[in-house]
C-alpha positions, -999 to +999 in steps of 0.1 A: -549+159+636-526+167+665-522+143+695-512+159+728-503+144+762-512+162+794-531+158+827-557+172+850-549+208+862-526+216+832-535+242+806-539+231+770-507+250+762-488+229+787-497+196+769-469+179+750-474+174+712-468+137+705-475+136+667-494+152+639-512+130+613-533+136+582-570+130+581-578+112+548-613+101+557-641+110+581-674+091+587-700+109+609-733+097+622-756+109+650-735+094+678-698+092+667-673+107+643-647+082+630-615+095+615-591+075+593-556+089+599-523+084+580-487+092+587-474+123+570-445+102+558-468+081+535-465+108+509-432+092+499-449+059+492-453+067+455-433+063+423-412+090+407-415+098+378-453+098+374-457+117+341-452+105+305-443+125+274-478+119+260-500+127+290-505+163+279-482+178+306-455+185+280-464+209+252-433+203+230-431+189+195-448+158+181-432+126+195-418+096+176-444+068+176-439+047+208-422+076+227-455+091+241-459+063+267-423+067+280-418+085+314-408+121+317-375+121+336-369+143+366-336+162+371-326+173+406-294+193+409-268+182+383-259+149+365-228+140+345-244+117+320-280+105+313-294+086+283-319+107+263-352+094+248-357+097+211-386+121+205-389+123+168-367+121+137-364+133+101-346+113+074-312+114+090-313+132+123-330+127+156-346+150+182-342+138+218-362+145+249-341+161+276-362+174+306-395+193+306-382+228+316-417+239+328-413+218+360-378+231+369-372+267+380-357+287+351-351+256+330-321+233+323-286+238+311-270+211+289-233+213+295-221+184+273-234+157+250-219+124+239-229+101+210-224+064+217-222+039+189-244+009+198-223-016+180-188-006+192-196+015+224-172+042+210-180+076+225-179+108+205-182+142+222-206+164+203-200+201+196-228+220+213-226+247+186-222+228+153-236+193+161-265+202+183-293+228+185-301+237+221-328+263+213-359+240+216-372+237+252-375+201+262-359+188+229-324+186+217-322+183+179-291+167+165-282+187+134-251+167+124-264+140+100-235+118+108-251+108+141-282+089+130-305+076+157-304+043+140-268+040+150-262+062+180-276+067+215-273+102+230-261+110+265-262+145+281-247+162+311-273+186+326-279+209+355-306+232+368-301+268+357-309+283+391-290+256+411-263+240+391-247+228+424-275+216+447-270+205+483-288+179+503-315+201+519-326+216+486-326+181+470-349+168+498-374+197+494-375+192+456-383+156+461-411+164+486-426+189+461-424+163+433-445+140+456-471+167+458-464+181+493-476+215+501-450+242+510-469+250+542-460+215+555-422+220+550-399+236+575-378+254+549-354+268+575-343+233+585-336+223+550-317+256+543-296+249+574-288+214+561-275+230+529-253+253+549-240+225+571-232+201+543-228+220+510-216+189+490-231+188+455-257+161+450-279+152+420-300+126+403-317+119+369-348+098+375-358+082+341-373+050+354-400+047+381-385+046+416-402+047+450-397+082+464-389+067+499-360+048+483-347+080+467-350+099+500-332+070+519-303+071+495-301+109+499-300+105+537-272+079+533-253+104+511-252+132+537-257+113+570-290+131+575-326+123+584-357+137+568-389+132+589-421+148+601-417+166+633-442+169+661-456+201+645-466+182+614-440+197+591-412+180+573-378+188+587-342+177+582-312+173+604-277+160+599-261+135+622-235+153+643-223+139+676-209+173+686-243+189+687-259+197+721-282+170+735-319+172+731-324+160+767-304+151+797-309+119+818-292+105+849-294+074+871-327+083+887-344+087+854-343+050+845-365+022+857-344-004+838-310-002+821-298-033+803-266-029+782-261-054+754-231-060+731-235-058+694-219-089+678-219-075+643-186-071+625-168-038+628-158-021+596-121-018+585-130-004+550-159+017+536-162+024+499-185+051+486-198+052+450-203+088+436-209+106+403-232+081+389-230+079+351-256+062+329-229+049+305-198+041+325-214+035+359-203+052+392-168+063+404-157+049+438-135+060+466-130+048+501-114+048+535-096+018+552-076+010+583-054-021+583-050-020+621-087-028+624-085-054+597-058-074+614-068-066+650-104-079+648-116-113+638-150-099+628-137-071+606-156-064+574-160-039+545-190-021+532-200-003+500-223+027+500-242+041+470-246+079+472-259+108+451-227+128+457-212+144+426-175+151+436-148+130+453-140+150+484-174+147+500-174+110+491-140+105+509-154+125+538-184+102+540-164+070+538-140+082+565-168+091+589-187+059+584-156+039+590-148+059+621-182+054+635-182+017+628-146+009+636-153-005+671-181-027+684-212-008+693-232-010+726-270-009+728-288-002+760-324-012+765-341+011+789-374+022+805-376+058+815-390+067+850-403+100+838-416+114+805-385+134+794-384+115+761-421+115+754-416+143+728-383+128+715-377+111+682-355+083+670-321+098+661-322+124+689-290+128+709-293+124+747-268+138+773-263+109+797-249+111+832-246+078+851-223+063+877-218+032+855-218+034+817-200+017+788-172+043+787-138+027+785-118+056+800-137+062+831-166+036+833-189+065+840-209+088+818-205+126+824-228+142+799-217+119+770-240+118+740-260+087+732-284+083+703-319+070+705-322+042+679-356+028+691-384+045+710-417+032+721-443+055+738-473+042+756-502+063+770-511+034+793-492+045+823-478+065+805-443+052+799-414+054+775-391+025+765-364+022+739-328+015+729-298+039+732-266+035+712-232+048+723-226+064+689-213+030+676-187+027+703-174+063+699-190+078+730-156+080+747-138+092+716-159+121+704-151+155+719-161+191+710-138+220+707-147+248+731-178+269+723-172+303+709-162+328+735-155+301+762-120+303+778-119+272+800-089+256+817-089+219+827-086+227+864-117+249+863-138+225+841-167+204+855-167+167+850-192+170+822-171+197+804-140+175+807-159+146+791-173+167+763-147+192+753-113+186+736-086+203+758-054+211+739-034+233+762-022+219+796-007+187+810-041+170+809-048+178+773-064+152+750-047+165+718-011+175+715-007+212+708+018+205+680-009+185+662-035+213+669-012+238+653-002+219+622-034+201+614-069+211+606-083+204+640-118+189+635-124+165+663-152+147+645-172+168+621 
Protein backbone atom coordinates (compact mmCIF):
# COMPACT_ATOMS: atom_id res chain seq x y z
CA UNK A 1 0.00 0.00 0.00
CA UNK A 2 1.56 3.30 -1.14
CA UNK A 3 0.52 6.65 0.35
CA UNK A 4 0.95 9.68 -1.88
CA UNK A 5 0.41 13.41 -1.33
CA UNK A 6 -0.81 15.76 -4.07
CA UNK A 7 -3.55 18.19 -4.94
CA UNK A 8 -6.19 19.16 -7.46
CA UNK A 9 -4.83 19.77 -10.94
CA UNK A 10 -1.73 17.58 -10.43
CA UNK A 11 -1.09 14.42 -12.39
CA UNK A 12 -0.78 11.22 -10.39
CA UNK A 13 2.89 11.07 -11.39
CA UNK A 14 3.41 14.46 -9.68
CA UNK A 15 2.17 13.23 -6.30
CA UNK A 16 4.89 12.72 -3.65
CA UNK A 17 5.25 9.22 -2.17
CA UNK A 18 5.03 9.48 1.62
CA UNK A 19 5.46 5.86 2.64
CA UNK A 20 4.91 2.25 1.59
CA UNK A 21 3.39 -0.27 4.01
CA UNK A 22 2.46 -3.95 3.97
CA UNK A 23 -1.15 -5.16 3.86
CA UNK A 24 -1.44 -8.04 6.33
CA UNK A 25 -5.25 -8.21 6.48
CA UNK A 26 -8.22 -7.05 4.43
CA UNK A 27 -11.92 -7.19 5.39
CA UNK A 28 -14.46 -6.47 2.64
CA UNK A 29 -18.22 -6.07 2.75
CA UNK A 30 -20.79 -4.55 0.38
CA UNK A 31 -19.98 -1.00 1.46
CA UNK A 32 -16.38 -0.73 2.60
CA UNK A 33 -13.00 -2.42 2.39
CA UNK A 34 -10.89 -2.24 5.56
CA UNK A 35 -7.14 -2.73 5.34
CA UNK A 36 -4.88 -3.57 8.26
CA UNK A 37 -1.41 -2.19 7.51
CA UNK A 38 1.97 -2.71 9.12
CA UNK A 39 5.32 -1.04 8.84
CA UNK A 40 7.84 -2.80 6.59
CA UNK A 41 10.30 -2.51 9.46
CA UNK A 42 8.28 -4.90 11.62
CA UNK A 43 9.97 -7.83 9.89
CA UNK A 44 12.87 -7.23 12.30
CA UNK A 45 10.61 -7.84 15.31
CA UNK A 46 11.44 -11.53 15.48
CA UNK A 47 14.05 -13.67 17.18
CA UNK A 48 17.16 -14.99 15.47
CA UNK A 49 17.91 -17.93 15.43
CA UNK A 50 14.52 -19.55 14.86
CA UNK A 51 15.54 -23.14 13.98
CA UNK A 52 16.65 -26.04 16.16
CA UNK A 53 18.87 -29.00 15.32
CA UNK A 54 15.88 -31.32 15.68
CA UNK A 55 13.21 -29.51 13.65
CA UNK A 56 14.07 -31.40 10.45
CA UNK A 57 15.82 -28.51 8.71
CA UNK A 58 19.23 -30.12 9.29
CA UNK A 59 19.82 -33.52 7.68
CA UNK A 60 23.09 -34.39 9.40
CA UNK A 61 23.85 -37.23 11.78
CA UNK A 62 21.82 -38.39 14.76
CA UNK A 63 22.16 -35.98 17.65
CA UNK A 64 23.12 -36.56 21.26
CA UNK A 65 19.99 -36.82 23.46
CA UNK A 66 19.02 -33.33 24.56
CA UNK A 67 20.78 -31.57 21.69
CA UNK A 68 17.82 -31.73 19.30
CA UNK A 69 16.01 -28.90 21.11
CA UNK A 70 19.01 -26.56 20.97
CA UNK A 71 19.03 -23.73 18.43
CA UNK A 72 20.89 -23.80 15.15
CA UNK A 73 23.39 -20.94 15.26
CA UNK A 74 23.71 -18.48 12.40
CA UNK A 75 27.07 -17.32 11.07
CA UNK A 76 27.35 -13.99 9.24
CA UNK A 77 30.80 -13.05 7.95
CA UNK A 78 33.57 -14.36 10.19
CA UNK A 79 34.01 -15.06 13.89
CA UNK A 80 37.17 -15.61 15.90
CA UNK A 81 35.75 -17.96 18.52
CA UNK A 82 32.38 -19.56 19.20
CA UNK A 83 31.36 -22.37 21.52
CA UNK A 84 30.18 -25.49 19.67
CA UNK A 85 27.24 -27.71 20.65
CA UNK A 86 27.88 -31.38 21.37
CA UNK A 87 25.95 -33.32 18.73
CA UNK A 88 26.73 -36.95 19.56
CA UNK A 89 29.58 -39.04 20.94
CA UNK A 90 31.17 -42.43 20.89
CA UNK A 91 33.02 -43.96 23.87
CA UNK A 92 35.74 -41.31 23.99
CA UNK A 93 35.24 -38.72 21.31
CA UNK A 94 32.59 -36.12 20.55
CA UNK A 95 31.01 -34.78 17.38
CA UNK A 96 30.12 -31.09 17.55
CA UNK A 97 27.59 -29.04 15.62
CA UNK A 98 29.19 -26.16 13.75
CA UNK A 99 26.82 -24.36 11.33
CA UNK A 100 24.30 -25.90 8.94
CA UNK A 101 26.10 -25.29 5.60
CA UNK A 102 22.87 -25.52 3.59
CA UNK A 103 21.81 -22.05 4.74
CA UNK A 104 25.13 -20.35 3.88
CA UNK A 105 26.34 -19.88 0.28
CA UNK A 106 29.03 -22.47 -0.48
CA UNK A 107 29.32 -23.50 3.16
CA UNK A 108 31.64 -22.70 6.05
CA UNK A 109 35.40 -22.70 6.63
CA UNK A 110 36.73 -23.71 10.06
CA UNK A 111 40.05 -21.92 10.40
CA UNK A 112 40.97 -22.89 13.98
CA UNK A 113 39.72 -24.97 16.89
CA UNK A 114 40.52 -24.78 20.60
CA UNK A 115 39.77 -27.26 23.39
CA UNK A 116 39.11 -25.63 26.78
CA UNK A 117 39.42 -27.65 29.98
CA UNK A 118 36.29 -26.94 32.05
CA UNK A 119 38.12 -27.36 35.37
CA UNK A 120 41.24 -25.28 34.68
CA UNK A 121 40.22 -23.08 31.70
CA UNK A 122 43.46 -24.11 30.01
CA UNK A 123 43.23 -23.72 26.23
CA UNK A 124 44.79 -26.18 23.78
CA UNK A 125 44.94 -25.42 20.06
CA UNK A 126 43.85 -28.46 18.05
CA UNK A 127 45.55 -29.65 14.88
CA UNK A 128 42.97 -29.42 12.09
CA UNK A 129 44.57 -32.45 10.39
CA UNK A 130 45.41 -34.92 13.16
CA UNK A 131 42.96 -33.95 15.95
CA UNK A 132 39.85 -33.04 13.95
CA UNK A 133 37.91 -34.38 10.97
CA UNK A 134 36.42 -31.56 8.90
CA UNK A 135 34.84 -33.71 6.20
CA UNK A 136 31.32 -33.95 7.67
CA UNK A 137 29.03 -31.04 6.72
CA UNK A 138 27.54 -29.43 9.82
CA UNK A 139 29.53 -31.65 12.20
CA UNK A 140 33.13 -31.59 13.40
CA UNK A 141 34.22 -34.96 14.84
CA UNK A 142 37.10 -34.86 17.33
CA UNK A 143 39.30 -37.84 16.42
CA UNK A 144 41.89 -37.33 19.18
CA UNK A 145 40.61 -39.35 22.15
CA UNK A 146 42.52 -37.14 24.58
CA UNK A 147 39.85 -34.45 24.24
CA UNK A 148 36.79 -36.11 25.75
CA UNK A 149 33.53 -34.13 25.78
CA UNK A 150 33.25 -35.02 29.46
CA UNK A 151 36.26 -32.80 30.14
CA UNK A 152 36.57 -30.28 27.30
CA UNK A 153 34.44 -27.65 25.59
CA UNK A 154 35.19 -26.90 21.94
CA UNK A 155 35.55 -23.44 20.39
CA UNK A 156 35.99 -22.73 16.67
CA UNK A 157 36.95 -19.83 14.43
CA UNK A 158 34.75 -19.86 11.33
CA UNK A 159 34.07 -17.85 8.20
CA UNK A 160 31.80 -18.05 5.19
CA UNK A 161 33.49 -19.64 2.17
CA UNK A 162 32.29 -17.04 -0.35
CA UNK A 163 32.75 -14.08 1.96
CA UNK A 164 35.41 -14.68 4.61
CA UNK A 165 35.60 -10.90 5.06
CA UNK A 166 32.12 -9.38 5.00
CA UNK A 167 31.29 -5.67 5.16
CA UNK A 168 28.30 -3.89 6.68
CA UNK A 169 26.00 -3.82 3.64
CA UNK A 170 26.28 -7.55 2.98
CA UNK A 171 25.78 -8.22 6.71
CA UNK A 172 22.55 -6.19 6.72
CA UNK A 173 21.18 -7.99 3.64
CA UNK A 174 21.96 -11.41 5.13
CA UNK A 175 20.09 -10.45 8.30
CA UNK A 176 17.06 -9.32 6.30
CA UNK A 177 17.07 -12.59 4.39
CA UNK A 178 17.26 -14.55 7.67
CA UNK A 179 14.13 -12.67 8.76
CA UNK A 180 12.33 -13.91 5.64
CA UNK A 181 12.44 -10.73 3.56
CA UNK A 182 12.00 -11.12 -0.18
CA UNK A 183 14.86 -10.03 -2.45
CA UNK A 184 12.45 -7.83 -4.43
CA UNK A 185 11.99 -5.66 -1.32
CA UNK A 186 15.72 -4.91 -0.96
CA UNK A 187 17.63 -2.18 -2.79
CA UNK A 188 20.77 -4.26 -3.32
CA UNK A 189 22.63 -1.38 -4.99
CA UNK A 190 22.44 0.69 -1.78
CA UNK A 191 23.84 -2.16 0.34
CA UNK A 192 26.60 -2.81 -2.19
CA UNK A 193 27.49 0.90 -2.09
CA UNK A 194 27.69 0.70 1.72
CA UNK A 195 30.16 -2.20 1.40
CA UNK A 196 32.33 -0.09 -0.89
CA UNK A 197 32.12 3.01 1.32
CA UNK A 198 33.00 1.11 4.51
CA UNK A 199 34.77 -2.19 3.74
CA UNK A 200 35.61 -2.92 7.40
CA UNK A 201 35.15 -6.60 8.27
CA UNK A 202 32.18 -7.43 10.50
CA UNK A 203 30.79 -10.71 11.74
CA UNK A 204 28.60 -12.40 14.32
CA UNK A 205 27.78 -15.91 15.56
CA UNK A 206 24.21 -16.02 16.87
CA UNK A 207 23.82 -19.10 19.09
CA UNK A 208 21.17 -17.72 21.45
CA UNK A 209 17.88 -16.08 20.42
CA UNK A 210 18.25 -12.35 19.87
CA UNK A 211 15.79 -9.81 18.51
CA UNK A 212 16.73 -9.09 14.90
CA UNK A 213 16.13 -5.37 15.48
CA UNK A 214 18.79 -5.40 18.23
CA UNK A 215 21.28 -7.14 15.94
CA UNK A 216 20.61 -4.57 13.21
CA UNK A 217 20.94 -1.70 15.69
CA UNK A 218 24.37 -2.94 16.79
CA UNK A 219 25.43 -3.24 13.14
CA UNK A 220 24.32 0.37 12.49
CA UNK A 221 26.35 1.43 15.52
CA UNK A 222 29.36 -0.45 14.17
CA UNK A 223 29.46 1.41 10.85
CA UNK A 224 27.66 4.71 11.60
CA UNK A 225 24.94 3.61 9.21
CA UNK A 226 21.18 3.41 8.95
CA UNK A 227 19.05 0.58 7.52
CA UNK A 228 15.47 1.58 6.83
CA UNK A 229 12.55 1.26 4.42
CA UNK A 230 12.53 4.02 1.81
CA UNK A 231 9.52 5.70 0.28
CA UNK A 232 9.51 3.11 -2.53
CA UNK A 233 8.90 0.32 -0.01
CA UNK A 234 12.34 -1.27 -0.36
CA UNK A 235 14.98 -1.69 2.30
CA UNK A 236 17.93 0.60 1.78
CA UNK A 237 21.10 1.58 3.64
CA UNK A 238 23.18 4.70 3.98
CA UNK A 239 26.25 5.62 5.98
CA UNK A 240 26.41 8.84 7.95
CA UNK A 241 28.73 11.25 6.15
CA UNK A 242 28.51 14.99 6.78
CA UNK A 243 30.47 15.63 3.58
CA UNK A 244 27.67 14.28 1.39
CA UNK A 245 25.55 16.71 -0.61
CA UNK A 246 22.34 17.79 1.11
CA UNK A 247 19.05 16.11 0.33
CA UNK A 248 17.29 19.49 0.35
CA UNK A 249 18.01 23.18 0.72
CA UNK A 250 16.16 25.57 3.05
CA UNK A 251 16.47 29.29 3.81
CA UNK A 252 14.86 31.88 6.15
CA UNK A 253 11.64 32.12 4.15
CA UNK A 254 11.07 28.35 4.41
CA UNK A 255 10.43 28.39 8.17
CA UNK A 256 7.33 29.37 10.10
CA UNK A 257 9.10 28.80 13.44
CA UNK A 258 12.79 28.40 14.34
CA UNK A 259 13.56 27.74 18.02
CA UNK A 260 17.21 26.83 18.83
CA UNK A 261 17.78 24.92 22.06
CA UNK A 262 21.00 23.94 23.79
CA UNK A 263 21.69 20.31 24.61
CA UNK A 264 22.81 20.09 28.25
CA UNK A 265 24.12 16.53 27.97
CA UNK A 266 27.79 15.89 28.72
CA UNK A 267 30.29 16.10 25.87
CA UNK A 268 32.57 13.12 25.31
CA UNK A 269 36.29 13.26 26.02
CA UNK A 270 36.76 9.50 25.52
CA UNK A 271 35.08 6.79 23.43
CA UNK A 272 35.97 3.11 23.79
CA UNK A 273 34.95 0.60 21.13
CA UNK A 274 34.73 -3.14 21.76
CA UNK A 275 35.59 -5.32 18.75
CA UNK A 276 36.51 -8.91 17.83
CA UNK A 277 34.06 -10.53 20.22
CA UNK A 278 35.26 -13.88 21.50
CA UNK A 279 32.99 -16.40 23.24
CA UNK A 280 35.77 -17.49 25.61
CA UNK A 281 37.87 -14.40 26.40
CA UNK A 282 35.34 -11.66 25.64
CA UNK A 283 35.95 -8.67 23.35
CA UNK A 284 39.05 -6.60 22.67
CA UNK A 285 38.82 -2.85 23.22
CA UNK A 286 40.39 0.27 21.78
CA UNK A 287 39.51 3.94 22.04
CA UNK A 288 40.07 7.61 21.38
CA UNK A 289 40.47 10.34 24.01
CA UNK A 290 41.25 14.05 24.32
CA UNK A 291 42.48 15.40 27.68
CA UNK A 292 41.83 18.97 26.53
CA UNK A 293 38.11 18.23 26.48
CA UNK A 294 38.36 16.35 29.78
CA UNK A 295 39.87 19.29 31.66
CA UNK A 296 38.14 22.03 29.72
CA UNK A 297 34.53 20.94 30.28
CA UNK A 298 32.80 20.35 33.58
CA UNK A 299 30.35 17.97 31.90
CA UNK A 300 32.89 15.77 30.12
CA UNK A 301 32.16 12.05 30.02
CA UNK A 302 33.24 8.74 28.45
CA UNK A 303 31.27 6.17 26.51
CA UNK A 304 31.70 2.51 25.57
CA UNK A 305 30.38 1.16 22.25
CA UNK A 306 29.90 -2.52 21.43
CA UNK A 307 30.46 -3.34 17.74
CA UNK A 308 30.58 -6.27 15.34
CA UNK A 309 33.92 -5.06 13.92
CA UNK A 310 36.60 -7.72 13.57
CA UNK A 311 39.85 -5.70 13.34
CA UNK A 312 41.39 -2.86 15.33
CA UNK A 313 41.83 -0.13 12.71
CA UNK A 314 38.10 0.29 11.92
CA UNK A 315 37.39 0.27 15.69
CA UNK A 316 39.91 3.10 16.22
CA UNK A 317 38.35 4.94 13.27
CA UNK A 318 34.87 4.58 14.79
CA UNK A 319 36.02 5.71 18.25
CA UNK A 320 37.76 8.78 16.83
CA UNK A 321 34.78 9.87 14.76
CA UNK A 322 32.27 9.35 17.56
CA UNK A 323 34.43 11.42 19.89
CA UNK A 324 34.92 14.10 17.25
CA UNK A 325 31.18 14.36 16.67
CA UNK A 326 30.42 14.49 20.41
CA UNK A 327 33.32 16.57 21.66
CA UNK A 328 31.36 19.86 21.86
CA UNK A 329 27.78 20.62 22.99
CA UNK A 330 25.17 19.98 20.33
CA UNK A 331 22.40 22.37 19.31
CA UNK A 332 18.88 21.32 18.40
CA UNK A 333 16.48 23.51 16.46
CA UNK A 334 12.74 22.92 16.64
CA UNK A 335 11.11 24.11 13.44
CA UNK A 336 7.96 24.21 11.40
CA UNK A 337 8.42 24.39 7.67
CA UNK A 338 6.44 26.89 5.64
CA UNK A 339 6.38 24.69 2.53
CA UNK A 340 6.52 20.95 1.91
CA UNK A 341 10.17 20.50 0.90
CA UNK A 342 10.68 17.97 3.70
CA UNK A 343 7.43 16.05 3.18
CA UNK A 344 9.35 13.27 1.40
CA UNK A 345 12.41 13.49 3.72
CA UNK A 346 13.38 10.98 6.40
CA UNK A 347 15.06 11.17 9.79
CA UNK A 348 18.81 11.19 9.21
CA UNK A 349 18.65 13.22 5.99
CA UNK A 350 21.14 16.06 5.67
CA UNK A 351 19.71 19.50 4.86
CA UNK A 352 21.68 22.38 3.38
CA UNK A 353 20.73 25.42 5.49
CA UNK A 354 21.14 29.07 4.54
CA UNK A 355 20.00 31.57 7.21
CA UNK A 356 20.99 35.05 8.27
CA UNK A 357 21.20 33.87 11.90
CA UNK A 358 22.33 30.36 12.83
CA UNK A 359 24.38 28.66 15.60
CA UNK A 360 27.64 28.92 13.66
CA UNK A 361 30.49 30.19 15.83
CA UNK A 362 32.70 31.59 13.07
CA UNK A 363 30.13 33.74 11.27
CA UNK A 364 26.80 33.52 13.11
CA UNK A 365 25.19 32.74 9.76
CA UNK A 366 24.59 29.53 7.83
CA UNK A 367 25.74 29.50 4.21
CA UNK A 368 24.78 26.06 2.99
CA UNK A 369 25.95 24.28 6.16
CA UNK A 370 24.64 20.77 6.63
CA UNK A 371 22.17 20.00 9.41
CA UNK A 372 20.73 16.59 10.21
CA UNK A 373 17.03 15.84 10.69
CA UNK A 374 16.73 14.03 14.03
CA UNK A 375 12.93 14.21 14.35
CA UNK A 376 10.28 14.68 11.69
CA UNK A 377 6.50 14.89 11.97
CA UNK A 378 4.29 15.10 8.90
CA UNK A 379 0.63 16.06 9.04
CA UNK A 380 -1.82 15.90 6.16
CA UNK A 381 -4.10 18.28 8.06
CA UNK A 382 -2.84 21.50 6.55
CA UNK A 383 -0.53 19.91 5.41
CA UNK A 384 2.53 20.83 7.45
CA UNK A 385 5.95 19.52 8.45
CA UNK A 386 7.56 19.99 11.88
CA UNK A 387 10.65 18.48 13.43
CA UNK A 388 14.07 18.98 14.99
CA UNK A 389 17.38 19.74 13.27
CA UNK A 390 20.80 19.00 14.75
CA UNK A 391 23.99 20.90 13.90
CA UNK A 392 25.93 17.62 13.48
CA UNK A 393 26.56 17.58 17.23
CA UNK A 394 28.19 21.00 17.23
CA UNK A 395 30.40 20.34 14.21
CA UNK A 396 28.47 22.33 11.59
CA UNK A 397 31.20 24.98 11.65
CA UNK A 398 34.09 22.50 11.68
CA UNK A 399 33.20 20.11 8.86
CA UNK A 400 34.42 20.98 5.40
CA UNK A 401 34.70 19.10 2.13
CA UNK A 402 37.68 18.99 -0.16
CA UNK A 403 36.92 20.35 -3.59
CA UNK A 404 34.87 18.15 -5.89
CA UNK A 405 36.70 16.25 -8.62
CA UNK A 406 37.56 18.53 -11.51
CA UNK A 407 36.78 21.77 -9.61
CA UNK A 408 39.57 24.36 -9.61
CA UNK A 409 38.27 27.04 -7.27
CA UNK A 410 40.12 29.98 -5.70
CA UNK A 411 38.91 31.64 -2.49
CA UNK A 412 38.40 34.98 -4.21
CA UNK A 413 36.11 33.39 -6.81
CA UNK A 414 34.11 31.23 -4.38
CA UNK A 415 30.55 31.94 -3.33
CA UNK A 416 29.64 32.28 0.34
CA UNK A 417 28.19 28.77 0.34
CA UNK A 418 31.35 27.33 -1.26
CA UNK A 419 33.55 29.09 1.29
CA UNK A 420 31.48 27.54 4.07
CA UNK A 421 31.50 24.02 2.63
CA UNK A 422 34.90 23.51 1.04
CA UNK A 423 38.30 23.22 2.68
CA UNK A 424 40.68 25.72 1.02
CA UNK A 425 44.35 24.85 1.36
CA UNK A 426 46.11 27.27 -0.95
CA UNK A 427 45.95 31.05 -0.37
CA UNK A 428 46.05 33.49 2.54
CA UNK A 429 42.49 32.63 3.55
CA UNK A 430 43.13 28.90 3.70
CA UNK A 431 41.53 26.78 6.43
CA UNK A 432 44.31 24.17 6.43
CA UNK A 433 48.04 24.87 6.32
CA UNK A 434 49.60 23.66 3.04
CA UNK A 435 52.43 21.97 4.95
CA UNK A 436 49.91 19.84 6.81
CA UNK A 437 48.10 19.05 3.59
CA UNK A 438 51.33 17.86 2.02
CA UNK A 439 52.58 15.78 4.94
CA UNK A 440 49.35 14.29 6.25
CA UNK A 441 46.59 12.16 4.86
CA UNK A 442 44.15 15.00 4.26
CA UNK A 443 40.73 13.68 5.18
CA UNK A 444 38.77 16.56 6.61
CA UNK A 445 36.11 14.36 8.23
CA UNK A 446 35.50 11.02 6.57
